[in-house]
N, CA, C and O of each residue as an XYZ file, in Angstrom:
572
protein
N     -53.941     23.088      3.385
C     -53.064     23.672      4.502
C     -51.918     22.559      5.101
O     -50.715     22.360      4.936
N     -52.888     22.031      5.799
C     -52.560     20.970      7.029
C     -51.256     20.458      6.329
O     -50.228     20.639      6.983
N     -51.145     19.943      5.301
C     -50.056     19.026      4.941
C     -48.431     19.839      4.464
O     -47.258     19.481      4.561
N     -49.196     21.223      3.864
C     -48.100     22.545      4.073
C     -47.499     22.948      5.210
O     -46.383     23.445      5.059
N     -47.845     22.886      6.101
C     -47.836     23.233      7.960
C     -46.880     22.040      8.516
O     -46.032     22.275      9.377
N     -47.073     20.755      7.971
C     -46.380     19.402      8.431
C     -44.964     19.290      7.947
O     -43.992     18.933      8.614
N     -44.997     19.694      6.523
C     -43.630     20.072      5.675
C     -43.022     20.914      6.214
O     -41.980     20.583      6.779
N     -43.501     22.478      6.242
C     -42.694     23.485      7.278
C     -42.331     23.016      8.342
O     -41.127     23.204      8.519
N     -43.046     22.244      9.508
C     -42.566     21.970     10.774
C     -41.423     20.667     10.597
O     -40.467     20.613     11.370
N     -41.600     19.696      9.583
C     -40.790     19.040      9.452
C     -39.169     19.594      9.147
O     -38.238     19.373      9.921
N     -39.048     20.341      7.879
C     -37.964     21.331      7.645
C     -37.191     21.651      8.907
O     -36.234     21.024      9.362
N     -37.888     22.949      9.490
C     -37.587     23.494     10.630
C     -36.951     22.774     12.077
O     -36.092     23.181     12.859
N     -37.751     21.564     12.056
C     -37.177     20.341     13.219
C     -35.821     19.771     12.751
O     -34.926     19.381     13.501
N     -35.798     19.778     11.318
C     -34.612     19.171     11.045
C     -33.782     20.049     10.384
O     -33.130     19.499      9.497
N     -33.590     21.216     10.515
C     -32.637     22.256      9.707
C     -31.316     21.992      9.329
O     -30.860     22.399      8.261
N     -30.691     21.356     10.112
C     -29.175     21.242      9.918
C     -28.922     20.374      8.681
O     -28.017     20.669      7.900
N     -29.850     19.117      8.457
C     -29.898     18.091      7.204
C     -30.344     19.055      5.844
O     -29.939     18.758      4.720
N     -31.136     20.120      6.067
C     -31.626     20.465      5.151
C     -30.815     21.807      4.057
O     -30.796     22.189      2.886
N     -30.100     22.191      5.696
C     -28.835     23.126      5.278
C     -27.941     22.218      4.356
O     -27.840     22.479      3.157
N     -27.247     21.074      4.969
C     -26.517     20.148      4.641
C     -26.637     19.712      3.240
O     -25.759     19.632      2.381
N     -27.528     19.523      3.193
C     -28.478     18.594      1.957
C     -28.369     20.115      0.779
O     -27.926     19.862     -0.341
N     -28.636     21.105      0.980
C     -28.671     22.620      0.275
C     -27.387     22.632     -0.151
O     -27.124     22.576     -1.352
N     -26.459     22.707      0.784
C     -25.190     23.291      0.168
C     -24.443     21.920     -0.568
O     -23.951     22.239     -1.650
N     -24.297     20.817     -0.305
C     -24.180     19.427     -1.198
C     -24.654     19.942     -2.942
O     -23.881     19.927     -3.900
N     -26.018     20.341     -2.969
C     -27.010     20.536     -4.080
C     -25.931     21.680     -5.146
O     -25.436     21.422     -6.243
N     -25.827     23.036     -4.281
C     -25.256     24.104     -4.630
C     -23.943     23.591     -4.996
O     -23.595     23.955     -6.119
N     -23.148     22.881     -4.402
C     -21.417     22.417     -4.501
C     -21.940     22.112     -6.119
O     -21.711     22.749     -7.147
N     -22.395     21.401     -5.987
C     -22.709     20.241     -7.261
C     -22.769     20.978     -8.559
O     -22.057     20.767     -9.541
N     -23.705     21.863     -8.434
C     -24.172     22.694     -9.713
C     -23.136     23.781     -9.726
O     -23.030     24.658    -10.583
N     -22.575     23.652     -8.931
C     -21.442     25.136     -9.306
C     -20.104     24.245     -9.947
O     -19.626     24.651    -11.007
N     -19.689     23.392     -9.485
C     -18.757     22.428    -10.370
C     -19.266     22.110    -11.495
O     -18.515     22.166    -12.469
N     -20.620     21.705    -11.685
C     -20.855     21.347    -12.929
C     -20.581     22.560    -14.091
O     -20.015     22.411    -15.174
N     -21.249     24.002    -13.439
C     -21.074     24.950    -13.955
C     -19.554     25.240    -14.335
O     -19.254     25.322    -15.526
N     -18.635     25.388    -13.388
C     -17.675     25.688    -13.484
C     -16.822     24.702    -14.715
O     -15.900     25.182    -15.375
N     -17.197     23.585    -14.845
C     -16.863     22.279    -15.955
C     -17.190     23.037    -17.489
O     -16.366     23.171    -18.394
N     -18.254     23.369    -17.502
C     -18.834     23.429    -18.645
C     -17.708     25.388    -19.157
O     -17.240     25.501    -20.290
N     -17.590     26.190    -18.429
C     -17.072     27.104    -18.563
C     -15.796     27.311    -19.244
O     -15.633     28.032    -20.227
N     -14.742     26.495    -18.535
C     -13.324     25.891    -18.585
C     -13.484     24.897    -20.182
O     -14.234     23.975    -20.502
N     -12.364     25.643    -20.912
C     -12.735     24.363    -22.381
C     -11.308     23.890    -22.197
O     -10.352     24.191    -22.911
N     -11.309     23.143    -21.185
C      -9.728     22.273    -21.264
C     -10.231     20.902    -22.037
O     -11.319     20.329    -21.991
N      -8.821     20.545    -22.888
C      -9.035     19.753    -23.684
C      -9.082     18.208    -22.743
O      -8.685     18.126    -21.581
N      -9.523     17.324    -23.359
C      -9.698     16.035    -22.564
C      -8.414     15.059    -22.612
O      -8.044     14.606    -23.696
N      -7.833     14.787    -21.571
C      -7.085     13.831    -20.972
C      -6.823     12.800    -22.040
O      -7.746     12.023    -22.288
N      -5.858     12.703    -22.608
C      -5.304     11.720    -23.286
C      -4.351     11.102    -23.042
O      -3.345     11.762    -22.782
N      -4.239      9.505    -23.016
C      -3.248      8.561    -22.537
C      -1.784      9.241    -23.471
O      -1.718      9.620    -24.640
N      -0.739      9.188    -22.400
C       0.609      9.755    -22.976
C       1.632      8.420    -24.067
O       2.495      7.915    -23.349
N       1.651      8.041    -25.021
C       1.972      7.356    -25.769
C       3.922      7.583    -26.106
O       4.554      8.412    -26.762
N       4.382      6.218    -25.158
C       5.489      6.679    -25.422
C       6.213      6.976    -26.987
O       5.355      6.894    -27.865
N       7.306      7.232    -27.410
C       7.405      7.331    -29.020
C       8.850      6.683    -28.982
O       9.730      6.807    -29.834
N       8.895      5.966    -27.804
C      10.290      5.502    -27.997
C      10.311      3.646    -28.044
O       9.958      2.995    -27.061
N      10.715      3.080    -29.166
C      10.328      1.404    -28.972
C      10.969      0.754    -27.712
O      12.054      1.117    -27.259
N       9.961     -0.550    -27.021
C      10.582     -1.076    -26.448
C      11.919     -1.455    -26.515
O      12.586     -1.594    -27.541
N      12.233     -1.597    -25.489
C      13.587     -2.076    -25.577
C      13.829     -3.982    -25.071
O      13.605     -4.498    -23.976
N      14.205     -4.448    -25.995
C      14.208     -5.939    -25.231
C      15.482     -6.442    -25.249
O      16.334     -6.292    -26.125
N      15.562     -7.132    -24.080
C      16.911     -7.552    -23.399
C      17.518     -9.008    -24.297
O      16.977    -10.101    -24.463
N      18.527     -8.611    -24.651
C      19.270     -9.517    -25.233
C      20.087    -10.619    -24.056
O      20.297    -10.386    -22.865
N      20.480    -11.980    -24.919
C      20.769    -12.752    -23.914
C      21.866    -11.964    -23.296
O      21.933    -12.243    -22.099
N      22.547    -11.289    -23.573
C      24.201    -11.032    -22.679
C      23.274     -9.517    -21.531
O      23.941     -8.732    -20.858
N      22.293     -9.491    -21.576
C      22.086     -8.522    -20.519
C      21.983     -7.077    -20.918
O      21.566     -6.365    -20.005
N      22.288     -6.377    -22.189
C      22.512     -5.941    -22.849
C      20.966     -5.291    -23.576
O      20.076     -6.072    -23.912
N      20.844     -3.964    -23.727
C      19.316     -3.868    -24.259
C      19.653     -3.890    -25.639
O      20.731     -3.399    -25.974
N      18.865     -4.405    -26.527
C      19.065     -4.505    -27.821
C      18.911     -3.066    -28.671
O      19.600     -2.753    -29.642
N      18.248     -2.572    -28.298
C      18.317     -1.110    -28.782
C      19.849     -0.355    -28.821
O      20.026      0.596    -29.583
N      20.636     -0.717    -28.185
C      22.057     -0.263    -27.622
C      22.915     -1.204    -28.665
O      23.802     -0.735    -29.377
N      22.643     -2.204    -28.665
C      23.893     -3.493    -29.478
C      23.402     -2.697    -30.833
O      24.388     -2.964    -31.519
N      22.832     -2.157    -31.423
C      22.866     -1.842    -32.936
C      22.866     -3.563    -33.964
O      22.128     -3.794    -34.922
N      23.510     -4.153    -33.601
C      23.562     -5.430    -34.333
C      22.375     -6.239    -34.413
O      22.320     -7.191    -35.191
N      21.264     -5.869    -33.534
C      20.280     -6.750    -33.904
C      19.242     -6.049    -34.754
O      19.101     -4.826    -34.777
N      18.467     -6.989    -35.508
C      17.511     -6.146    -36.095
C      16.377     -6.470    -35.220
O      16.439     -7.335    -34.347
N      15.354     -5.767    -35.469
C      13.957     -6.325    -35.000
C      13.535     -7.839    -35.198
O      12.734     -8.178    -34.327
N      13.808     -8.718    -35.985
C      13.559     -9.896    -36.354
C      13.945    -10.953    -35.343
O      13.292    -11.862    -34.831
N      15.556    -10.453    -35.170
C      16.461    -10.966    -34.260
C      15.253    -10.919    -32.867
O      14.554    -11.715    -32.241
N      15.511     -9.650    -32.885
C      14.597     -9.358    -31.319
C      13.598    -10.138    -30.895
O      13.550    -10.594    -29.752
N      12.386    -10.425    -32.152
C      11.124    -11.098    -31.653
C      11.568    -12.681    -32.008
O      10.642    -13.492    -32.054
N      12.637    -13.060    -32.207
C      12.821    -14.426    -32.647
C      13.527    -15.077    -30.794
O      13.403    -16.158    -30.218
N      14.336    -13.593    -30.356
C      15.015    -14.136    -28.915
C      13.680    -14.002    -27.751
O      13.813    -14.601    -26.684
N      12.512    -13.265    -27.986
C      11.318    -12.644    -27.111
C      10.819    -14.050    -27.172
O      10.864    -14.654    -26.101
N      10.267    -14.812    -28.398
C       9.906    -16.281    -28.815
C      10.610    -17.239    -28.119
O       9.966    -18.152    -27.601
N      11.959    -17.205    -27.992
C      12.659    -18.232    -27.241
C      12.500    -17.834    -25.932
O      11.939    -18.664    -25.216
N      12.834    -16.804    -25.420
C      12.285    -16.943    -23.740
C      11.175    -17.383    -23.762
O      10.966    -18.237    -22.901
N      10.313    -17.130    -24.445
C       8.966    -17.392    -23.936
C       8.594    -18.770    -23.831
O       7.790    -19.193    -23.000
N       9.323    -19.620    -24.876
C       9.195    -20.737    -25.076
C      10.278    -21.513    -23.752
O       9.878    -22.495    -23.127
N      11.375    -21.007    -23.549
C      12.277    -21.619    -22.574
C      11.051    -21.561    -20.942
O      10.867    -22.416    -20.076
N      10.542    -20.387    -21.092
C       9.932    -20.261    -19.620
C       8.529    -21.061    -19.565
O       7.944    -21.359    -18.524
N       8.069    -21.375    -20.967
C       7.197    -22.482    -20.665
C       7.223    -23.535    -20.658
O       6.282    -24.266    -20.349
N       8.714    -23.996    -21.124
C       9.157    -25.597    -20.717
C       9.475    -25.930    -19.335
O       9.370    -27.012    -18.758
N       9.999    -24.485    -18.792
C      10.443    -24.639    -17.297
C       9.448    -24.604    -16.130
O       9.504    -25.016    -14.971
N       8.109    -23.686    -17.169
C       6.666    -24.059    -15.842
C       6.459    -26.062    -16.269
O       6.245    -26.920    -15.413
N       6.577    -26.264    -17.460
C       5.559    -27.295    -17.283
C       6.427    -28.553    -16.302
O       5.973    -29.464    -15.608
N       8.237    -28.021    -16.684
C       8.686    -29.053    -15.784
C       8.444    -29.134    -14.067
O       8.610    -30.107    -13.332
N       8.035    -27.874    -13.752
C       7.965    -27.714    -12.463
C       6.755    -28.011    -12.358
O       6.566    -28.421    -11.213
N       5.482    -28.023    -13.176
C       4.454    -28.961    -12.543
C       4.475    -29.669    -12.492
O       3.992    -30.207    -11.496
N       5.157    -30.547    -13.688
C       5.160    -32.048    -13.577
C       6.076    -32.408    -11.877
O       5.590    -33.303    -11.185
N       6.975    -31.878    -11.505
C       7.721    -32.447    -10.333
C       6.738    -31.736     -9.571
O       7.177    -31.885     -8.431
N       5.684    -31.055     -9.467
C       5.172    -30.802     -8.339
C       3.815    -32.112     -8.021
O       3.431    -32.547     -6.935
N       3.199    -32.578     -9.869
C       2.522    -33.827     -9.273
C       3.317    -34.816     -9.219
O       2.657    -35.643     -8.590
N       4.425    -35.343     -9.491
C       4.945    -36.502     -9.117
C       5.363    -36.525     -7.443
O       5.347    -37.558     -6.774
N       5.645    -35.507     -7.043
C       5.902    -35.035     -5.819
C       4.742    -35.373     -4.680
O       4.772    -36.132     -3.711
N       3.662    -34.459     -5.220
C       2.328    -34.450     -4.110
C       1.758    -36.276     -4.412
O       1.200    -36.978     -3.569
N       2.003    -36.557     -5.399
C       1.130    -38.127     -5.373
C       2.125    -38.786     -4.458
O       1.416    -39.494     -3.743
N       3.171    -38.920     -4.145
C       4.033    -39.782     -3.272
C       3.921    -39.170     -1.952
O       3.662    -39.922     -1.012
N       4.046    -38.158     -1.775
C       4.390    -37.185     -0.369
C       4.021    -38.036      0.793
O       4.840    -38.291      1.676
N       2.297    -38.661      0.811
C       2.050    -39.146      2.029
C       2.028    -40.685      2.025
O       1.778    -41.299      3.061
N       2.244    -41.203      1.059
C       2.961    -42.713      0.883
C       4.327    -42.839      1.471
O       4.637    -43.854      2.096
N       5.323    -41.648      1.260
C       6.261    -42.190      1.671
C       6.328    -41.939      3.212
O       6.824    -42.788      3.953
N       5.806    -40.723      3.698
C       5.465    -40.450      5.272
C       4.956    -41.294      6.151
O       5.379    -41.351      7.306
N       3.677    -42.283      5.549
C       3.086    -43.286      5.988
C       3.925    -44.637      6.012
O       3.954    -45.286      7.058
N       4.519    -45.018      5.029
C       5.886    -46.155      4.730
C       6.582    -45.919      5.855
O       6.856    -46.903      6.541
N       7.132    -44.268      6.414
C       8.019    -44.151      7.165
C       7.624    -44.346      8.802
O       8.391    -44.633      9.721
N       6.302    -44.116      8.847
C       5.631    -44.733     10.469
C       5.625    -45.917     10.452
O       6.207    -46.604     11.292
N       4.984    -46.349      9.519
C       4.422    -47.857      9.784
C       5.500    -48.501      9.644
O       5.366    -49.624     10.129
N       7.063    -48.238      8.978
C       7.703    -49.262      9.621
C       8.200    -49.207     10.614
O       8.160    -50.249     11.268
N       8.685    -48.385     11.040
C       8.744    -48.129     12.358
C       8.132    -48.765     13.673
O       8.699    -49.184     14.682
N       6.716    -48.698     13.315
C       6.040    -49.136     14.387
C       5.576    -50.850     14.440
O       5.075    -51.643     13.643
N       5.969    -50.884     15.596
C       5.857    -52.703     16.366
C       5.081    -52.322     17.481
O       5.286    -51.511     18.384
N       3.789    -53.370     17.127
C       2.695    -53.669     18.319
C       2.881    -54.443     18.980
O       3.279    -55.388     18.299
N       2.848    -54.763     20.214
C       2.558    -56.152     21.009
C       1.409    -55.911     21.932
O       0.754    -54.879     21.782
N       1.045    -56.918     23.041
C      -0.111    -57.063     23.565
C      -0.002    -56.097     24.256
O      -1.029    -55.443     24.074
N       0.939    -55.355     25.290
C       1.102    -54.588     26.158
C       1.099    -52.782     25.693
O       0.672    -51.831     26.349
N       1.806    -52.802     24.201
C       1.862    -51.683     23.920
C      -0.054    -51.410     23.197
O      -0.717    -50.378     23.094
N      -0.306    -52.544     22.919
C      -2.146    -51.827     22.605
C      -2.847    -51.822     23.532
O      -3.910    -51.204     23.468
N      -2.404    -52.643     24.914
C      -3.257    -52.361     26.183
C      -2.866    -50.663     26.202
O      -3.758    -49.880     25.873
N      -1.755    -50.224     26.524
C      -1.486    -48.984     27.006
C      -2.005    -47.833     25.845
O      -1.873    -46.640     26.115
N      -2.435    -48.138     24.904
C      -3.083    -47.293     24.111
C      -4.450    -47.177     23.968
O      -4.909    -46.132     23.506
N      -5.276    -48.219     24.338
C      -6.636    -48.246     24.256
C      -6.532    -47.536     26.146
O      -7.673    -47.408     26.590
N      -5.807    -47.258     26.823
C      -5.936    -46.916     28.223
C      -5.897    -45.379     28.022
O      -6.748    -44.615     28.477
N      -4.639    -44.948     27.170
C      -4.899    -43.675     26.659
C      -5.455    -43.119     25.848
O      -5.187    -41.940     25.618
N      -6.323    -43.734     25.218
C      -7.506    -43.054     24.498
C      -8.626    -42.988     25.345
O      -9.440    -42.075     25.206
N      -8.761    -43.868     26.225
C     -10.130    -43.462     27.222
C      -9.588    -42.297     28.331
O     -10.198    -41.383     28.887
N      -8.337    -42.682     28.398
C      -8.414    -41.131     29.598
C      -8.136    -39.846     28.791
O      -8.113    -38.740     29.330
N      -7.974    -39.999     27.774
C      -7.629    -38.416     26.680
C      -8.861    -38.341     26.004
O      -8.848    -37.284     25.374
N     -10.148    -39.071     25.786
C     -11.020    -39.131     25.563
C     -12.396    -38.032     26.327
O     -12.438    -37.935     27.553
N     -13.433    -37.279     25.443
C     -14.113    -36.490     26.498
C     -14.687    -37.488     27.680
O     -14.894    -38.691     27.520
N     -14.912    -36.714     28.954
C     -15.842    -37.403     30.199
C     -17.063    -38.176     29.497
O     -17.608    -37.780     28.467
N     -17.362    -39.168     30.104
C     -18.697    -39.554     29.632
C     -20.364    -38.867     29.884
O     -21.447    -39.250     29.442
N     -19.923    -37.441     30.993
C     -20.901    -36.858     31.326
C     -21.036    -35.500     29.929
O     -21.917    -34.677     29.682
N     -19.639    -35.825     29.242
C     -20.033    -34.873     28.139
C     -20.349    -35.106     27.096
O     -20.598    -34.239     26.258
N     -20.429    -36.669     26.846
C     -20.768    -37.150     25.725
C     -22.174    -37.306     25.477
O     -22.882    -37.676     26.414
N     -22.780    -37.035     24.140
C     -23.980    -36.952     24.065
C     -24.557    -38.714     24.089
O     -23.847    -39.717     24.015
N     -25.962    -38.643     24.209
C     -26.430    -40.418     24.702
C     -26.909    -40.883     23.517
O     -27.557    -41.926     23.609
N     -26.811    -40.521     22.678
C     -27.252    -40.939     20.610
C     -25.490    -41.049     20.198
O     -25.154    -41.134     19.016
N     -24.713    -41.037     21.046
C     -23.365    -41.274     20.120
C     -22.866    -42.344     21.147
O     -22.335    -42.282     22.257
N     -23.337    -43.550     20.146
C     -22.603    -44.847     20.979
C     -21.617    -45.696     19.865
O     -20.978    -46.682     20.232
């Protein structure tokens, strides 16, 4: 009897959660019964009865022209696919060529204008010391 009293005491102490859970279970079973009682047909996907319209090279849909047969429309779509593939290949080739020389060109432009003499090198060393971290903030084992 001690266990049953502890369970009852726990339920009374948390009555809000018990009511919330009971309402959820009731709602779930009510919906389940309602769906069993209604004889709704299963929803099916709508199938379009119209054939797909292919675009002719002149911008007019192929179905409206009437002159193009199915084989001609298939050939035009294959040609368009081939064109897009060649364009994509050309674009990728151009990207690879530009990427390989991109940094080299910049380096040559910078180094071409760079002239160093003794005074400029001294100034560079002084500025590197000025702009570096203070000695107090540098770690001891970094040398």
